[in-house]
Every structure is written in C-alpha cells, then in structure tokens.
mmCIF entry with sequence, helices, sheets and N, C-alpha, C, O atoms, coordinates in Angstrom:
data_MODEL
# 
_entry.id   MODEL 
# 
_entity.id                         1 
_entity.type                       polymer 
_entity.pdbx_number_of_molecules   1 
# 
_entity_poly.entity_id                      1 
_entity_poly.type                           'polypeptide(L)' 
_entity_poly.nstd_linkage                   no 
_entity_poly.nstd_monomer                   no 
_entity_poly.pdbx_seq_one_letter_code       MFCYKQLCIPKLTLRDFNVQVGAALADMKAMNKVIRFDMPVYQQTN 
_entity_poly.pdbx_seq_one_letter_code_can   MFCYKQLCIPKLTLRDFNVQVGAALADMKAMNKVIRFDMPVYQQTN 
_entity_poly.pdbx_strand_id                 A 
# 
loop_
_entity_poly_seq.entity_id 
_entity_poly_seq.num 
_entity_poly_seq.mon_id 
_entity_poly_seq.hetero 
1 1  MET n 
1 2  PHE n 
1 3  CYS n 
1 4  TYR n 
1 5  LYS n 
1 6  GLN n 
1 7  LEU n 
1 8  CYS n 
1 9  ILE n 
1 10 PRO n 
1 11 LYS n 
1 12 LEU n 
1 13 THR n 
1 14 LEU n 
1 15 ARG n 
1 16 ASP n 
1 17 PHE n 
1 18 ASN n 
1 19 VAL n 
1 20 GLN n 
1 21 VAL n 
1 22 GLY n 
1 23 ALA n 
1 24 ALA n 
1 25 LEU n 
1 26 ALA n 
1 27 ASP n 
1 28 MET n 
1 29 LYS n 
1 30 ALA n 
1 31 MET n 
1 32 ASN n 
1 33 LYS n 
1 34 VAL n 
1 35 ILE n 
1 36 ARG n 
1 37 PHE n 
1 38 ASP n 
1 39 MET n 
1 40 PRO n 
1 41 VAL n 
1 42 TYR n 
1 43 GLN n 
1 44 GLN n 
1 45 THR n 
1 46 ASN n 
# 
_struct_asym.id          A 
_struct_asym.entity_id   1 
# 
loop_
_struct_conf.conf_type_id 
_struct_conf.id 
_struct_conf.pdbx_PDB_helix_id 
_struct_conf.beg_label_comp_id 
_struct_conf.beg_label_asym_id 
_struct_conf.beg_label_seq_id 
_struct_conf.pdbx_beg_PDB_ins_code 
_struct_conf.end_label_comp_id 
_struct_conf.end_label_asym_id 
_struct_conf.end_label_seq_id 
_struct_conf.pdbx_end_PDB_ins_code 
_struct_conf.beg_auth_comp_id 
_struct_conf.beg_auth_asym_id 
_struct_conf.beg_auth_seq_id 
_struct_conf.end_auth_comp_id 
_struct_conf.end_auth_asym_id 
_struct_conf.end_auth_seq_id 
_struct_conf.pdbx_PDB_helix_class 
_struct_conf.details 
_struct_conf.pdbx_PDB_helix_length 
HELX_P HELX_P1 AA1 PHE A 2  ? CYS A 8  ? PHE A 2  CYS A 8  1 ? 7  
HELX_P HELX_P2 AA2 PHE A 17 ? ASP A 38 ? PHE A 17 ASP A 38 1 ? 22 
# 
_struct_conf_type.id          HELX_P 
_struct_conf_type.criteria    ? 
_struct_conf_type.reference   ? 
# 
loop_
_atom_site.group_PDB 
_atom_site.id 
_atom_site.type_symbol 
_atom_site.label_atom_id 
_atom_site.label_alt_id 
_atom_site.label_comp_id 
_atom_site.label_asym_id 
_atom_site.label_entity_id 
_atom_site.label_seq_id 
_atom_site.pdbx_PDB_ins_code 
_atom_site.Cartn_x 
_atom_site.Cartn_y 
_atom_site.Cartn_z 
_atom_site.occupancy 
_atom_site.B_iso_or_equiv 
_atom_site.pdbx_formal_charge 
_atom_site.auth_seq_id 
_atom_site.auth_comp_id 
_atom_site.auth_asym_id 
_atom_site.auth_atom_id 
_atom_site.pdbx_PDB_model_num 
ATOM 1   N N  . MET A 1 1  ? 16.634 -26.125 -0.101  1.00 0.00 ? 1  MET A N  1 
ATOM 2   C CA . MET A 1 1  ? 15.660 -25.145 0.100   1.00 0.00 ? 1  MET A CA 1 
ATOM 3   C C  . MET A 1 1  ? 15.623 -24.746 1.596   1.00 0.00 ? 1  MET A C  1 
ATOM 4   O O  . MET A 1 1  ? 15.545 -23.569 1.947   1.00 0.00 ? 1  MET A O  1 
ATOM 5   N N  . PHE A 1 2  ? 15.678 -25.702 2.388   1.00 0.00 ? 2  PHE A N  1 
ATOM 6   C CA . PHE A 1 2  ? 15.727 -25.591 3.945   1.00 0.00 ? 2  PHE A CA 1 
ATOM 7   C C  . PHE A 1 2  ? 16.773 -24.623 4.344   1.00 0.00 ? 2  PHE A C  1 
ATOM 8   O O  . PHE A 1 2  ? 16.526 -23.747 5.172   1.00 0.00 ? 2  PHE A O  1 
ATOM 9   N N  . CYS A 1 3  ? 17.979 -24.756 3.761   1.00 0.00 ? 3  CYS A N  1 
ATOM 10  C CA . CYS A 1 3  ? 19.123 -23.967 4.125   1.00 0.00 ? 3  CYS A CA 1 
ATOM 11  C C  . CYS A 1 3  ? 18.890 -22.526 3.731   1.00 0.00 ? 3  CYS A C  1 
ATOM 12  O O  . CYS A 1 3  ? 19.270 -21.607 4.456   1.00 0.00 ? 3  CYS A O  1 
ATOM 13  N N  . TYR A 1 4  ? 18.297 -22.337 2.640   1.00 0.00 ? 4  TYR A N  1 
ATOM 14  C CA . TYR A 1 4  ? 18.021 -21.030 2.042   1.00 0.00 ? 4  TYR A CA 1 
ATOM 15  C C  . TYR A 1 4  ? 16.983 -20.343 2.940   1.00 0.00 ? 4  TYR A C  1 
ATOM 16  O O  . TYR A 1 4  ? 17.168 -19.163 3.241   1.00 0.00 ? 4  TYR A O  1 
ATOM 17  N N  . LYS A 1 5  ? 16.004 -20.941 3.347   1.00 0.00 ? 5  LYS A N  1 
ATOM 18  C CA . LYS A 1 5  ? 14.987 -20.446 4.248   1.00 0.00 ? 5  LYS A CA 1 
ATOM 19  C C  . LYS A 1 5  ? 15.647 -20.037 5.588   1.00 0.00 ? 5  LYS A C  1 
ATOM 20  O O  . LYS A 1 5  ? 15.390 -18.947 6.099   1.00 0.00 ? 5  LYS A O  1 
ATOM 21  N N  . GLN A 1 6  ? 16.455 -20.877 6.122   1.00 0.00 ? 6  GLN A N  1 
ATOM 22  C CA . GLN A 1 6  ? 17.136 -20.550 7.330   1.00 0.00 ? 6  GLN A CA 1 
ATOM 23  C C  . GLN A 1 6  ? 18.014 -19.284 7.247   1.00 0.00 ? 6  GLN A C  1 
ATOM 24  O O  . GLN A 1 6  ? 18.110 -18.488 8.181   1.00 0.00 ? 6  GLN A O  1 
ATOM 25  N N  . LEU A 1 7  ? 18.606 -19.162 6.142   1.00 0.00 ? 7  LEU A N  1 
ATOM 26  C CA . LEU A 1 7  ? 19.545 -17.947 5.992   1.00 0.00 ? 7  LEU A CA 1 
ATOM 27  C C  . LEU A 1 7  ? 18.661 -16.656 5.683   1.00 0.00 ? 7  LEU A C  1 
ATOM 28  O O  . LEU A 1 7  ? 18.960 -15.541 6.111   1.00 0.00 ? 7  LEU A O  1 
ATOM 29  N N  . CYS A 1 8  ? 17.613 -16.904 4.946   1.00 0.00 ? 8  CYS A N  1 
ATOM 30  C CA . CYS A 1 8  ? 16.788 -15.693 4.422   1.00 0.00 ? 8  CYS A CA 1 
ATOM 31  C C  . CYS A 1 8  ? 15.761 -15.230 5.335   1.00 0.00 ? 8  CYS A C  1 
ATOM 32  O O  . CYS A 1 8  ? 15.456 -14.038 5.363   1.00 0.00 ? 8  CYS A O  1 
ATOM 33  N N  . ILE A 1 9  ? 15.188 -16.123 6.109   1.00 0.00 ? 9  ILE A N  1 
ATOM 34  C CA . ILE A 1 9  ? 14.044 -15.843 6.965   1.00 0.00 ? 9  ILE A CA 1 
ATOM 35  C C  . ILE A 1 9  ? 14.302 -16.150 8.384   1.00 0.00 ? 9  ILE A C  1 
ATOM 36  O O  . ILE A 1 9  ? 13.794 -17.145 8.902   1.00 0.00 ? 9  ILE A O  1 
ATOM 37  N N  . PRO A 1 10 ? 15.107 -15.300 9.070   1.00 0.00 ? 10 PRO A N  1 
ATOM 38  C CA . PRO A 1 10 ? 15.237 -15.615 10.519  1.00 0.00 ? 10 PRO A CA 1 
ATOM 39  C C  . PRO A 1 10 ? 14.037 -15.077 11.323  1.00 0.00 ? 10 PRO A C  1 
ATOM 40  O O  . PRO A 1 10 ? 13.152 -14.467 10.723  1.00 0.00 ? 10 PRO A O  1 
ATOM 41  N N  . LYS A 1 11 ? 13.970 -15.261 12.561  1.00 0.00 ? 11 LYS A N  1 
ATOM 42  C CA . LYS A 1 11 ? 12.903 -14.789 13.337  1.00 0.00 ? 11 LYS A CA 1 
ATOM 43  C C  . LYS A 1 11 ? 12.816 -13.329 13.208  1.00 0.00 ? 11 LYS A C  1 
ATOM 44  O O  . LYS A 1 11 ? 13.826 -12.627 13.183  1.00 0.00 ? 11 LYS A O  1 
ATOM 45  N N  . LEU A 1 12 ? 11.669 -12.879 13.128  1.00 0.00 ? 12 LEU A N  1 
ATOM 46  C CA . LEU A 1 12 ? 11.357 -11.365 13.017  1.00 0.00 ? 12 LEU A CA 1 
ATOM 47  C C  . LEU A 1 12 ? 11.522 -10.803 14.429  1.00 0.00 ? 12 LEU A C  1 
ATOM 48  O O  . LEU A 1 12 ? 10.776 -11.113 15.358  1.00 0.00 ? 12 LEU A O  1 
ATOM 49  N N  . THR A 1 13 ? 12.543 -9.960  14.527  1.00 0.00 ? 13 THR A N  1 
ATOM 50  C CA . THR A 1 13 ? 12.910 -9.272  15.815  1.00 0.00 ? 13 THR A CA 1 
ATOM 51  C C  . THR A 1 13 ? 12.547 -7.828  15.928  1.00 0.00 ? 13 THR A C  1 
ATOM 52  O O  . THR A 1 13 ? 12.729 -7.185  16.962  1.00 0.00 ? 13 THR A O  1 
ATOM 53  N N  . LEU A 1 14 ? 12.010 -7.320  14.799  1.00 0.00 ? 14 LEU A N  1 
ATOM 54  C CA . LEU A 1 14 ? 11.736 -5.954  14.715  1.00 0.00 ? 14 LEU A CA 1 
ATOM 55  C C  . LEU A 1 14 ? 10.379 -5.681  15.490  1.00 0.00 ? 14 LEU A C  1 
ATOM 56  O O  . LEU A 1 14 ? 9.451  -6.488  15.433  1.00 0.00 ? 14 LEU A O  1 
ATOM 57  N N  . ARG A 1 15 ? 10.314 -4.594  16.162  1.00 0.00 ? 15 ARG A N  1 
ATOM 58  C CA . ARG A 1 15 ? 9.191  -4.298  17.028  1.00 0.00 ? 15 ARG A CA 1 
ATOM 59  C C  . ARG A 1 15 ? 7.992  -3.690  16.397  1.00 0.00 ? 15 ARG A C  1 
ATOM 60  O O  . ARG A 1 15 ? 6.877  -3.802  16.907  1.00 0.00 ? 15 ARG A O  1 
ATOM 61  N N  . ASP A 1 16 ? 8.214  -3.047  15.294  1.00 0.00 ? 16 ASP A N  1 
ATOM 62  C CA . ASP A 1 16 ? 7.148  -2.402  14.493  1.00 0.00 ? 16 ASP A CA 1 
ATOM 63  C C  . ASP A 1 16 ? 6.532  -3.348  13.593  1.00 0.00 ? 16 ASP A C  1 
ATOM 64  O O  . ASP A 1 16 ? 7.227  -3.946  12.771  1.00 0.00 ? 16 ASP A O  1 
ATOM 65  N N  . PHE A 1 17 ? 5.177  -3.552  13.687  1.00 0.00 ? 17 PHE A N  1 
ATOM 66  C CA . PHE A 1 17 ? 4.508  -4.606  12.840  1.00 0.00 ? 17 PHE A CA 1 
ATOM 67  C C  . PHE A 1 17 ? 4.664  -4.373  11.358  1.00 0.00 ? 17 PHE A C  1 
ATOM 68  O O  . PHE A 1 17 ? 4.895  -5.281  10.560  1.00 0.00 ? 17 PHE A O  1 
ATOM 69  N N  . ASN A 1 18 ? 4.519  -3.066  11.028  1.00 0.00 ? 18 ASN A N  1 
ATOM 70  C CA . ASN A 1 18 ? 4.608  -2.681  9.497   1.00 0.00 ? 18 ASN A CA 1 
ATOM 71  C C  . ASN A 1 18 ? 5.949  -3.022  8.915   1.00 0.00 ? 18 ASN A C  1 
ATOM 72  O O  . ASN A 1 18 ? 6.051  -3.463  7.770   1.00 0.00 ? 18 ASN A O  1 
ATOM 73  N N  . VAL A 1 19 ? 7.068  -2.800  9.771   1.00 0.00 ? 19 VAL A N  1 
ATOM 74  C CA . VAL A 1 19 ? 8.418  -3.108  9.346   1.00 0.00 ? 19 VAL A CA 1 
ATOM 75  C C  . VAL A 1 19 ? 8.560  -4.616  9.209   1.00 0.00 ? 19 VAL A C  1 
ATOM 76  O O  . VAL A 1 19 ? 9.251  -5.075  8.299   1.00 0.00 ? 19 VAL A O  1 
ATOM 77  N N  . GLN A 1 20 ? 7.922  -5.416  10.093  1.00 0.00 ? 20 GLN A N  1 
ATOM 78  C CA . GLN A 1 20 ? 8.015  -6.886  10.086  1.00 0.00 ? 20 GLN A CA 1 
ATOM 79  C C  . GLN A 1 20 ? 7.317  -7.371  8.806   1.00 0.00 ? 20 GLN A C  1 
ATOM 80  O O  . GLN A 1 20 ? 7.788  -8.310  8.164   1.00 0.00 ? 20 GLN A O  1 
ATOM 81  N N  . VAL A 1 21 ? 6.172  -6.721  8.426   1.00 0.00 ? 21 VAL A N  1 
ATOM 82  C CA . VAL A 1 21 ? 5.468  -7.227  7.152   1.00 0.00 ? 21 VAL A CA 1 
ATOM 83  C C  . VAL A 1 21 ? 6.327  -6.827  6.014   1.00 0.00 ? 21 VAL A C  1 
ATOM 84  O O  . VAL A 1 21 ? 6.507  -7.647  5.113   1.00 0.00 ? 21 VAL A O  1 
ATOM 85  N N  . GLY A 1 22 ? 6.882  -5.648  5.955   1.00 0.00 ? 22 GLY A N  1 
ATOM 86  C CA . GLY A 1 22 ? 7.847  -5.374  4.825   1.00 0.00 ? 22 GLY A CA 1 
ATOM 87  C C  . GLY A 1 22 ? 9.034  -6.227  4.648   1.00 0.00 ? 22 GLY A C  1 
ATOM 88  O O  . GLY A 1 22 ? 9.412  -6.511  3.511   1.00 0.00 ? 22 GLY A O  1 
ATOM 89  N N  . ALA A 1 23 ? 9.692  -6.686  5.773   1.00 0.00 ? 23 ALA A N  1 
ATOM 90  C CA . ALA A 1 23 ? 10.768 -7.595  5.761   1.00 0.00 ? 23 ALA A CA 1 
ATOM 91  C C  . ALA A 1 23 ? 10.343 -8.891  5.252   1.00 0.00 ? 23 ALA A C  1 
ATOM 92  O O  . ALA A 1 23 ? 11.009 -9.450  4.381   1.00 0.00 ? 23 ALA A O  1 
ATOM 93  N N  . ALA A 1 24 ? 9.213  -9.445  5.759   1.00 0.00 ? 24 ALA A N  1 
ATOM 94  C CA . ALA A 1 24 ? 8.643  -10.718 5.292   1.00 0.00 ? 24 ALA A CA 1 
ATOM 95  C C  . ALA A 1 24 ? 8.362  -10.712 3.842   1.00 0.00 ? 24 ALA A C  1 
ATOM 96  O O  . ALA A 1 24 ? 8.681  -11.661 3.126   1.00 0.00 ? 24 ALA A O  1 
ATOM 97  N N  . LEU A 1 25 ? 7.754  -9.629  3.392   1.00 0.00 ? 25 LEU A N  1 
ATOM 98  C CA . LEU A 1 25 ? 7.509  -9.515  1.897   1.00 0.00 ? 25 LEU A CA 1 
ATOM 99  C C  . LEU A 1 25 ? 8.765  -9.521  1.076   1.00 0.00 ? 25 LEU A C  1 
ATOM 100 O O  . LEU A 1 25 ? 8.880  -10.221 0.070   1.00 0.00 ? 25 LEU A O  1 
ATOM 101 N N  . ALA A 1 26 ? 9.741  -8.693  1.547   1.00 0.00 ? 26 ALA A N  1 
ATOM 102 C CA . ALA A 1 26 ? 11.012 -8.672  0.819   1.00 0.00 ? 26 ALA A CA 1 
ATOM 103 C C  . ALA A 1 26 ? 11.738 -10.103 0.768   1.00 0.00 ? 26 ALA A C  1 
ATOM 104 O O  . ALA A 1 26 ? 12.345 -10.511 -0.223  1.00 0.00 ? 26 ALA A O  1 
ATOM 105 N N  . ASP A 1 27 ? 11.601 -10.772 1.906   1.00 0.00 ? 27 ASP A N  1 
ATOM 106 C CA . ASP A 1 27 ? 12.177 -12.149 1.848   1.00 0.00 ? 27 ASP A CA 1 
ATOM 107 C C  . ASP A 1 27 ? 11.446 -13.093 0.939   1.00 0.00 ? 27 ASP A C  1 
ATOM 108 O O  . ASP A 1 27 ? 12.047 -13.974 0.325   1.00 0.00 ? 27 ASP A O  1 
ATOM 109 N N  . MET A 1 28 ? 10.198 -12.918 0.854   1.00 0.00 ? 28 MET A N  1 
ATOM 110 C CA . MET A 1 28 ? 9.330  -13.823 0.006   1.00 0.00 ? 28 MET A CA 1 
ATOM 111 C C  . MET A 1 28 ? 9.690  -13.490 -1.468  1.00 0.00 ? 28 MET A C  1 
ATOM 112 O O  . MET A 1 28 ? 9.835  -14.377 -2.310  1.00 0.00 ? 28 MET A O  1 
ATOM 113 N N  . LYS A 1 29 ? 9.832  -12.123 -1.747  1.00 0.00 ? 29 LYS A N  1 
ATOM 114 C CA . LYS A 1 29 ? 10.216 -11.828 -3.185  1.00 0.00 ? 29 LYS A CA 1 
ATOM 115 C C  . LYS A 1 29 ? 11.540 -12.358 -3.581  1.00 0.00 ? 29 LYS A C  1 
ATOM 116 O O  . LYS A 1 29 ? 11.700 -12.797 -4.719  1.00 0.00 ? 29 LYS A O  1 
ATOM 117 N N  . ALA A 1 30 ? 12.601 -12.345 -2.620  1.00 0.00 ? 30 ALA A N  1 
ATOM 118 C CA . ALA A 1 30 ? 13.822 -12.850 -2.999  1.00 0.00 ? 30 ALA A CA 1 
ATOM 119 C C  . ALA A 1 30 ? 13.730 -14.459 -3.141  1.00 0.00 ? 30 ALA A C  1 
ATOM 120 O O  . ALA A 1 30 ? 14.349 -15.082 -4.003  1.00 0.00 ? 30 ALA A O  1 
ATOM 121 N N  . MET A 1 31 ? 12.939 -15.007 -2.252  1.00 0.00 ? 31 MET A N  1 
ATOM 122 C CA . MET A 1 31 ? 12.904 -16.560 -2.432  1.00 0.00 ? 31 MET A CA 1 
ATOM 123 C C  . MET A 1 31 ? 12.181 -16.926 -3.772  1.00 0.00 ? 31 MET A C  1 
ATOM 124 O O  . MET A 1 31 ? 12.577 -17.890 -4.427  1.00 0.00 ? 31 MET A O  1 
ATOM 125 N N  . ASN A 1 32 ? 11.110 -16.153 -4.187  1.00 0.00 ? 32 ASN A N  1 
ATOM 126 C CA . ASN A 1 32 ? 10.493 -16.427 -5.417  1.00 0.00 ? 32 ASN A CA 1 
ATOM 127 C C  . ASN A 1 32 ? 11.398 -16.315 -6.537  1.00 0.00 ? 32 ASN A C  1 
ATOM 128 O O  . ASN A 1 32 ? 11.297 -17.130 -7.454  1.00 0.00 ? 32 ASN A O  1 
ATOM 129 N N  . LYS A 1 33 ? 12.362 -15.306 -6.576  1.00 0.00 ? 33 LYS A N  1 
ATOM 130 C CA . LYS A 1 33 ? 13.313 -15.147 -7.558  1.00 0.00 ? 33 LYS A CA 1 
ATOM 131 C C  . LYS A 1 33 ? 14.270 -16.389 -7.619  1.00 0.00 ? 33 LYS A C  1 
ATOM 132 O O  . LYS A 1 33 ? 14.660 -16.838 -8.697  1.00 0.00 ? 33 LYS A O  1 
ATOM 133 N N  . VAL A 1 34 ? 14.613 -16.899 -6.457  1.00 0.00 ? 34 VAL A N  1 
ATOM 134 C CA . VAL A 1 34 ? 15.501 -18.119 -6.546  1.00 0.00 ? 34 VAL A CA 1 
ATOM 135 C C  . VAL A 1 34 ? 14.801 -19.306 -7.018  1.00 0.00 ? 34 VAL A C  1 
ATOM 136 O O  . VAL A 1 34 ? 15.368 -20.101 -7.767  1.00 0.00 ? 34 VAL A O  1 
ATOM 137 N N  . ILE A 1 35 ? 13.537 -19.482 -6.604  1.00 0.00 ? 35 ILE A N  1 
ATOM 138 C CA . ILE A 1 35 ? 12.707 -20.610 -7.205  1.00 0.00 ? 35 ILE A CA 1 
ATOM 139 C C  . ILE A 1 35 ? 12.519 -20.438 -8.691  1.00 0.00 ? 35 ILE A C  1 
ATOM 140 O O  . ILE A 1 35 ? 12.558 -21.401 -9.457  1.00 0.00 ? 35 ILE A O  1 
ATOM 141 N N  . ARG A 1 36 ? 12.323 -19.245 -9.073  1.00 0.00 ? 36 ARG A N  1 
ATOM 142 C CA . ARG A 1 36 ? 12.097 -19.076 -10.532 1.00 0.00 ? 36 ARG A CA 1 
ATOM 143 C C  . ARG A 1 36 ? 13.395 -19.497 -11.348 1.00 0.00 ? 36 ARG A C  1 
ATOM 144 O O  . ARG A 1 36 ? 13.327 -20.095 -12.422 1.00 0.00 ? 36 ARG A O  1 
ATOM 145 N N  . PHE A 1 37 ? 14.574 -19.130 -10.737 1.00 0.00 ? 37 PHE A N  1 
ATOM 146 C CA . PHE A 1 37 ? 15.816 -19.541 -11.530 1.00 0.00 ? 37 PHE A CA 1 
ATOM 147 C C  . PHE A 1 37 ? 15.939 -21.151 -11.591 1.00 0.00 ? 37 PHE A C  1 
ATOM 148 O O  . PHE A 1 37 ? 16.587 -21.683 -12.492 1.00 0.00 ? 37 PHE A O  1 
ATOM 149 N N  . ASP A 1 38 ? 15.327 -21.854 -10.649 1.00 0.00 ? 38 ASP A N  1 
ATOM 150 C CA . ASP A 1 38 ? 15.484 -23.317 -10.686 1.00 0.00 ? 38 ASP A CA 1 
ATOM 151 C C  . ASP A 1 38 ? 14.469 -24.038 -11.496 1.00 0.00 ? 38 ASP A C  1 
ATOM 152 O O  . ASP A 1 38 ? 14.550 -25.256 -11.655 1.00 0.00 ? 38 ASP A O  1 
ATOM 153 N N  . MET A 1 39 ? 13.481 -23.298 -12.031 1.00 0.00 ? 39 MET A N  1 
ATOM 154 C CA . MET A 1 39 ? 12.499 -23.999 -12.889 1.00 0.00 ? 39 MET A CA 1 
ATOM 155 C C  . MET A 1 39 ? 12.984 -24.210 -14.288 1.00 0.00 ? 39 MET A C  1 
ATOM 156 O O  . MET A 1 39 ? 13.598 -23.298 -14.843 1.00 0.00 ? 39 MET A O  1 
ATOM 157 N N  . PRO A 1 40 ? 12.756 -25.340 -14.900 1.00 0.00 ? 40 PRO A N  1 
ATOM 158 C CA . PRO A 1 40 ? 13.172 -25.597 -16.244 1.00 0.00 ? 40 PRO A CA 1 
ATOM 159 C C  . PRO A 1 40 ? 12.384 -24.703 -17.212 1.00 0.00 ? 40 PRO A C  1 
ATOM 160 O O  . PRO A 1 40 ? 11.280 -24.262 -16.892 1.00 0.00 ? 40 PRO A O  1 
ATOM 161 N N  . VAL A 1 41 ? 12.906 -24.459 -18.297 1.00 0.00 ? 41 VAL A N  1 
ATOM 162 C CA . VAL A 1 41 ? 12.245 -23.631 -19.305 1.00 0.00 ? 41 VAL A CA 1 
ATOM 163 C C  . VAL A 1 41 ? 11.904 -24.540 -20.439 1.00 0.00 ? 41 VAL A C  1 
ATOM 164 O O  . VAL A 1 41 ? 12.809 -25.181 -20.974 1.00 0.00 ? 41 VAL A O  1 
ATOM 165 N N  . TYR A 1 42 ? 10.627 -24.649 -20.860 1.00 0.00 ? 42 TYR A N  1 
ATOM 166 C CA . TYR A 1 42 ? 10.192 -25.525 -21.814 1.00 0.00 ? 42 TYR A CA 1 
ATOM 167 C C  . TYR A 1 42 ? 10.014 -24.715 -23.130 1.00 0.00 ? 42 TYR A C  1 
ATOM 168 O O  . TYR A 1 42 ? 9.580  -23.564 -23.071 1.00 0.00 ? 42 TYR A O  1 
ATOM 169 N N  . GLN A 1 43 ? 10.336 -25.283 -24.294 1.00 0.00 ? 43 GLN A N  1 
ATOM 170 C CA . GLN A 1 43 ? 10.262 -24.784 -25.524 1.00 0.00 ? 43 GLN A CA 1 
ATOM 171 C C  . GLN A 1 43 ? 9.177  -25.504 -26.305 1.00 0.00 ? 43 GLN A C  1 
ATOM 172 O O  . GLN A 1 43 ? 9.237  -26.729 -26.413 1.00 0.00 ? 43 GLN A O  1 
ATOM 173 N N  . GLN A 1 44 ? 8.150  -24.782 -26.877 1.00 0.00 ? 44 GLN A N  1 
ATOM 174 C CA . GLN A 1 44 ? 7.146  -25.527 -27.626 1.00 0.00 ? 44 GLN A CA 1 
ATOM 175 C C  . GLN A 1 44 ? 7.699  -25.908 -28.999 1.00 0.00 ? 44 GLN A C  1 
ATOM 176 O O  . GLN A 1 44 ? 8.314  -25.117 -29.713 1.00 0.00 ? 44 GLN A O  1 
ATOM 177 N N  . THR A 1 45 ? 7.442  -27.139 -29.305 1.00 0.00 ? 45 THR A N  1 
ATOM 178 C CA . THR A 1 45 ? 7.896  -27.660 -30.650 1.00 0.00 ? 45 THR A CA 1 
ATOM 179 C C  . THR A 1 45 ? 6.540  -27.864 -31.551 1.00 0.00 ? 45 THR A C  1 
ATOM 180 O O  . THR A 1 45 ? 5.501  -28.304 -31.058 1.00 0.00 ? 45 THR A O  1 
ATOM 181 N N  . ASN A 1 46 ? 6.662  -27.519 -32.831 1.00 0.00 ? 46 ASN A N  1 
ATOM 182 C CA . ASN A 1 46 ? 5.591  -27.761 -33.686 1.00 0.00 ? 46 ASN A CA 1 
ATOM 183 C C  . ASN A 1 46 ? 5.681  -29.085 -34.467 1.00 0.00 ? 46 ASN A C  1 
ATOM 184 O O  . ASN A 1 46 ? 4.787  -29.401 -35.252 1.00 0.00 ? 46 ASN A O  1 
# 
C-alpha cells in the first residue's frame, strides 16, 4: 500500500487550490477502487 501511495499521491505542485483539491479527490477515488479489489467477497450460506 505504501508503494501505491508513493506513486499515486506525489506532492501537490499545482498552484491553483481548486485544481489541487480535484487532483487529491481523483487520487483518493483511484485508491478506493484498488482497496475494493483487495477485499474478500463473502457469500451468505443458509
């Protein structure tokens, strides 16, 4: 996970605050997708 964070979330170097927020939100959305792929899927048994 640490390596993924280092690749996906570098220091924000953009000067416009709104663009920084958009970039951070896009990175979080991508990381949430990766975390969701790693979660096991449970099937309910009766």
